[in-house]
N, C-alpha and C positions, 0 to 999 in steps of 0.2 A: 160509403158504407163499408164497414170492416167485416165483410162476409168471408168466411173461411172455407177453403176447400176441405172437404172431408175425405179425400183420397180416391174413392171409386169413380168420382165424376170430375170432368174437366172444368165444369162451370164454377166460377169463383163464389157464386151465391147459391150453390146447390144445397138442398135440404140434407139433413144429417141422416146417416144410416143408424139403425137401432137393432136391438135384439130381435125385432120383428121384421127386419128388412130381409129381402130375398137372399137365401144362402144356397150354396151348392149342396145338394143332397144326393148321396150315393146309396144304392141298395146294399144292405148288410147281409152277407151270406148267412150269418148266424140266425137271422130272423126266419130264413127259409127252412132251416133244419135245427130248431132249438134243442132238440134232444139228441142230436148226433145220429149215428148209424148203429143199430144194435149188432154187436159182435158176438153175442152169447151162443148162438146156435141152438140146436135141439138138446134138451136134457136127456141124459141116459135113463132108460126105463128102469134098470135095476143096477144095484151096486153103485160104484163111483164115490164121490166125495160127500161125506156126511154133513160137514159144516157148510159146504157150498149149497147142498140141497136145502138145508135149513134156511140159508140166506135167501134162496129163491122164494121159499114159502113166506118168509117175512116180507119180502119185496112185493109179492102178489097181494098181501094184505095192506100194503101202504106203510108198513113199519120199517122205515128206511134206516133208522138208527140201529135197530136190532139186526137188520140185514147186513149193515156194515160191520157190526161186531162179529157176526158169524163169519163174514169174509176175512176179517182179520185173523180169526182163529184158523180158518182154512189155510191162509198164507203161512201161519206159524206151523201148521201140521204138514206143510209141504204138499198140499193137494194141487191139482192141475193149475199151475201158476198163470198160464195164459187165460184160463177161464176166470180165475180169481181177480186178476188185474183189470180185465175188461169189464167185469161186473162192477167192481169198485169205481172205475172211471165213469161208467154209465150212470151210476147213482149220483156221483159228485156232479156230473154234467147236468143231470136233471135238477139237482138242488142249486145249480148255479154257483157251486163252490169250485170255481174254475182253477184255482191254484192247486187244489188236491187232485182235481181231474187231470191236470197237466202231469203231475207226479205219477199218477196211476198209468196214464197212457205211455209215458216214457218207460216205466217199468215193464209194461206189456210189450213195447217195441224192443226192449232189450231181450225178451224171450222170443218174439216173432218180428224181426226187423223188416220183413217184406210185406207187412200187412197194410195195404193201401187205405182201407177203411179206418184203421187206427190213426194213420197219419192225418187223414181228413178230420177226424174228431179232435185230435190234438191241435190241429190248426184252428178249429173253431174256438177251443178253449183259450189258446194263445191270443187269438183276435179279441176275445172278450176281455182279456187282461191288458190289452193294448200293447202286446209284444209283437208288433206288426212284422218286423223283419223275420223273427222266428216263425211266425204264422205263414209268411210268404214261402219260406223254405219248406214247411210242412205241406202246404198245398201243392207245391211243385213236386214233392216226393210222392204225394198221393196220385198226382196225374201220371207220373212215371210208372208207379207200381200198379195202378188200377185205372187204365185209360177209360174204361167204361163208366167210371165214377165222374160223370161230366159236371156235377155240382162243384167239383174242385175248381173248375175254371171261373165260376162266379166268385168263389171265395178268394182265389188268387187275384182277380181283378179288383175286388174290394180292398185287399191289403195294399195293392199297388197304389190305389188312390190315396190311402192313408199315408203312404210313404212318399207322396208327391212324385209318383212315377206314372203320369197319365198315359204315356206311350205303352208301358207294360200293361196297364189296365185295358187299353184299347185292344191290344193283341189277344188278351185272355177273353174279353167279351166276344171278339170276332170268332175265336175258336169255339166258343159255346154256341154262337149263332149257326155254325155249321151243323151242329147236332139238333138245335131247336130254333129254326129260323123265325118262329113267331114269339120269341121270348121278349116280353116287356122289359124285364130287368136288364137284359143285355143291350137293348136299343137305348134305354134310358142311360145306362152306364157309359156307353160310347158317347152319348151327348155330353155327359159330365166331363169325360176325358177331353173331348174336343173343346169344351168351354174353358177348361183349365189351360189348354195350350193356345187359347185365343183364336182357334179356328172356328169362328162364330158361324160361318155359313154352314159348315158341316154339323155344328152343334144344333142349329135350328132344324136341319134336315132330320137328324136322329130324334130330337125331341118331338117333332111333329109325328114321326112314325110311332113313337111311344104313346103319344096322346091319342092317336087313332085306336090303339089297343086298349087304352084306359082313359077315356075323355074326362074323367073326374079326378085324375091324379093331382093332388095338391103339389107334390114335389115337382112334377113335370111342368105344371103351369107356373110355379114359382121360378124355376130355373129358366124356362123359356122367356118369361117376362124379364128376368135379369139380363139375358142376352140382348133382347130388344132394347132395353134401357141402355146397356153399355154401348150399343151401336147407334144410339140416337133414334131408334124407331119407336117413338113414344106412343104413337097411335096403336101399333101392334101390342106394345106393352100394356096399354090401357085395356085392350080387348082381353088379354090374358088375365089381368086382375079382375075384370068384370066377371069372367067365367069362374074365377076362383071364389068370388063372392056368391055366385050361384051355388057352388058346392058347399061353402061354409060362410053363411051371411055375417057371422060375428067375427070373422077373421081380421084382427088388427093388422096383420101382415098385408092382407089384400087392400084394406082401406089406405094404409100408408103408401103402398106402391101406387095405388090409383091416384092418391093425392100428389105424389111426386110426378106422375105422368101429366096430370093437369098443370102442375107448376111449370114444368119444362115446356109445355105448349102455350104458356102465357095465360092460362085460364085460372087466374088466382082466386076468383070467387069460388069456383068448383073445388080448388085445392083447399081453401079454408073449410068448406063443409066436410070434406073427407078427413082433414086433420081433427076436426071436432069429433068425428066418429071414432078416430083412434083414441082420443082422450076419454070419450064416453066408455069405450071398451076397457081402457086401462088408465084411470085417472092419475096414476103415478108414472106415466110414461114420460121420461125426460125428453126423448126425441119428439114425441107428439107435441108437447108444449113448445119446445124449441122451434120446430118446423111451423107451428101455428104462428109464432112470433115472426118468423121469417116471411111467411106469406102476408101477414098484416103489414110488415115493414115494406114489402115490395109494393103494396097497394097504398103506401104513404099513410096508413092508419097507425100513426106512431103511438098514440096513447094505448090502443088495443095491443100493439106489439109489446109495449112496456109491461102490461099485465101478464102476457104470456111468458115473456122472458123471466119475469120475477118468479113465476110458478116453476119454470125450469130450474132456476137457481135454488129454489127450496129443495128440489130433488137432487141436484148435483151442484153443490155450492162452489166447487173448484173448477167449473167449466170456463175456460178462457174465452172461447168464442161467444158464449152467452153474455159474459161481461162486456165484451167488445161491441156486440150488436146492441145491447141495452144502452151503452154509452152513446152510440151513434144516434139512437132514437132520442135520448135526452138532448143531444146537440140540436137535432132537428126541432125539438120543442123549446129550444132556447134555454134549457136548464144546464148551463155550462158547468156550474159547480158540482152538480151530481155526476155529470159526465167525467169531469176531472178526477173525482174520487174513484170512479169505476176503473178508469185507465190506470190509476195508481194501484188499485187492487190487482189488476192484471199483472203489473210488474212484480208484485209480491209473489204471484203464482208462477210467472215466467219472466225473469228479468230481461230476457232477450226478445220479448214480443215486439216485432217490428211495427204492427199497427198501433200499439199503445205508445211506443216511443215517438212515432211520427205524429200521432194525434196530439200528444202532449206538447211536442215541439211547436206545432201549428198554433195551439191554444196560447202558449207562452208568447209566441210572436205577435199574435193579435192583441194580447194584453201589454205588448211592448216590454215584456220581462226578458230583456235581451240576453242576459247571462244564462238564464235557464234555457231559453230557446237555443242558444249556441250549444250548450251542453248536450241537449237531447238530439239536435241535428247531428252533432259529432258522433253520438252513439248510433244514429241511423246510418251515417256514412260508414262506420266500422262494420255494422251488421250486413250492409248491402254491398260493401266494397265500391260504393258510388258516392262521391261528394256532391252530387247534384243538389240535395236539400240544403247543404251549407252554402252553395253558390247562390241558390235562390234567396236565402235569407240575407246573404251579403248584398245582393242587388237591391233588396228591399231597404236595408239600412243605408245603402249608397244613395238611393233616391230620397231618403229622409234626411240626408245630410249628416248621417252618423259615420263620418269618414274613418275614425279610429276603429270602431267596432267592425265596419265593413272591411277594412284592410286586414284585420285579424282573421276574419273568416276567409278571405281570399288566400291568406297564408296557409290556413288549414286545408283548403282545397288543393293547393299546390303540394302539400305534404302527401295527400292521398293520390294526386295525379300530377307529377312533376312537369309534364309537357302540355299542360292545359293552357292554351293560348289566351282564352277569354279571361281566365283567372289572373294571369300575369298582366293583361291589359287593364282590367278593372282595378287591380292592385296599384298599377302605375298611376292611374287617374286619382285614386284615393290618396296616394303619397303626395301627388302634386298639390292636391287640395290642402293637405297637412303641411305643405312647404318642406317636405322631406325629399329634397331634390336629388340627393345621391341615390336613394332607394327608388325614386321614380325613374331616374335615368337607367338604372340596372334593369328595372322591370320592362321598360320600353325596348331596351336593347335585346332582352330575352325574347320578346315578342317578335322583333325583326329577325332574330336568328331563326325562329320557328317559321315565320311567315314574312318574308322580306318586303312585300308590297302592302302590308297592313297599314292603311291610311291613318287610322286612329293612333297607332303607335308612332308613325312618322310625325304626326301633328303633336303628340304629347312630348316626344323627344325634342322637337323643334322649340316647343314652349320652354322646356328646361334649358335649352341652349340660349334662348333669349334672356331668361332670368340670370344665367351665368355670364351674360354679355359675350358669349361666343357667337358673334353675329355672322361670321363667315360660315360656320357649321350650320347655324340656323337657316341662313340663306340657301345653302346647298340642299338642306332637307326640304325647304319650301319649294325649291325648284323641282325636286323629285315629286313632291305632292302635286304641283301644277301639271306635271306630266301624267301622273296616274289618276288624278281627280281634277282634271281641267274644267269640269262643269260646275265647280263650286265657287261662287263669287267671293265667299269669305276667304278661301284659301288663296285665290288670285290676289285679293286685296292685301293680305298679309305678306305674300311674296313680293308684291309691289312695294310695300313699306320697307322691307329689308333691302331691296335693291336700291330704293331711293336713299336709304340711310348710308349705303355704300357708294352713293353718287353715281349709280348706274341708271341715269334718268331715262335713257332709251328703253332699257329693259323694264324699268318701273312703269313707264307710260304704256308699254305693251300689255302688262298685266292688268293695269287699271282699265284700259280700253276694253279688254276681254270681259272684265268684271261688269262694266256698265252695259255691255252688249247682252250679257246673260241676265242682268237685273237693271233695267233702264232707270228705275227709281232709287238706285243706290247713291244717295247724295254725297256721302263721304268719299266714294270712289271717284265721282265727278270732280270733287274739290281737289283730291290728291292728283288726279290726272291733270288738272289745270296747273298745279304747282310744278309737276314734272315737265309739262309742255313749256311752261315759262322758263324753266331752267335750261331747256333745249333751245331757247330763243324763238319759240313758236308762239309769240304773244297773241296773234289773232285767234289761233286755235284755243289758246288758254282762256281767252275772254269768253268764248262760247261755253267752255266747260264750267268756268266760274258762274256764269249766268244760270246754267242748268242746275248746278248745285244749290244756288240761292233760291231758285224757283221751287225746288223740292223741299228745302229746309232753310228758311230765311235766317234762322239763328246762327247758321254757319258764317254769316257776314261779320259777326263779332270778332274783332281783332284783325280784320283784313289789313288795315293800314299799318298794323305793327308787324306785318309779315317780313318787311325789309326796310332799311333806311331809305329816306327820300334822297334822290340824286340832287347834288348842288344846283344843277341847271334848272331843276323844277321849282326851286325856291325863288328864282328871279322874277 
């Protein structure tokens, strides 16, 4: 089955993450002080700025546009600029017009550069516009100018997390804990920082502390469950998701997490039910339908899996992994043509998809579409830097007697892996079958260069030498074979034949004798032993071997009297 890894999990068949999956959640300092810190101070009882006073009256009535207009007049009139800029910034901050608030706070700081509260409010506005580096610098300035403004530590920690600086965040949260040891936000934030640095033991420790302070925190439960999932503690993750469902019974995130925990613990029926809840909460959830299909597939409910995967493709038609898994289900259901079309669709989406390339190669091989199979296996070899699939197909063709195609595949294997002994050896055998003796000789010599005592290569090369009538070299090779593989009756028999051909009857008789010792019913070896003994003048021993050969295989008697001319004395 072509289950794909989705990145967060090591399992090859892990369910997919989704928009509802557990995510790291950090406390946002802006949420704690949405309106910033009031910098306006007390109004003067008498005298002072006319436009500024009018702006205050409009502000108190909730007429913010009119208040801003008066403040603009006050700025033009040169009234107390610090008062004007801070009032304008405060109104812009309340209206969440953060860009103008930033401008006003910077103008204020140009007048009063040592105002820590202004730096803090500027940092909040910068954070809201996602200018995190500038926000971090503003929070640091606020801490330096106004150490008593401890909320700056929370803001600094939040921006550090946004800037992927978990160590900086941890230090800022720890500084805040010195002021407020019971802070939920700081305990939770340190947990987030530890999770980001994969210090999971510490992350759990701080999340548990935060959970004691707020047992119904969805963020803590979600992140804690994420840590347990990452570390393989699926039972603890399950407990967190169950608690999350008590807090929010309709949480698709919790149902999906619970389903995943069941899945990883092998409780596929329970996983199915939870994924159904995910789909019930969000019928357009791609991950819900995909994971439902995955759970059905795991339970070998392939028809149900097909239905779920089709739903997933209606939502996300370009999903490679859904195409692959749907194709795998079709294969299990025997619908190979549908599976093939899906694999071809995958290659249109991703021309380098290894599962699709390999699956199509196997399908073409089974259909004996050899050219297509070779082409796809070659692509697999290029993608994986491994020619193993080509070699496997080569051996399949080899066994089927397709020597030409097999030899071509072994050549491709050697292109990918020049020192591959088995590819050279099998190529040599294929060339031998094709009667391409020069190429066979070269292949077997290469094997012996890589592995001097490889018996199959010695045997193949000896066979080539026999064909080439180089009997002396063939005899030498068989002699070496008899040394390294002296327990093979066939090798001993052939060694004996070559020695006999060279009139080395004593040596030949020795090989034949060893062959019949290893295989007493080897009739041909008994017969040739008799001939060798006869040539050595050991007629009595030869008669015994002849009789044994004829006892085992009577048809060997044919032609006996033509073995040699009758002596003249025998005709008298």
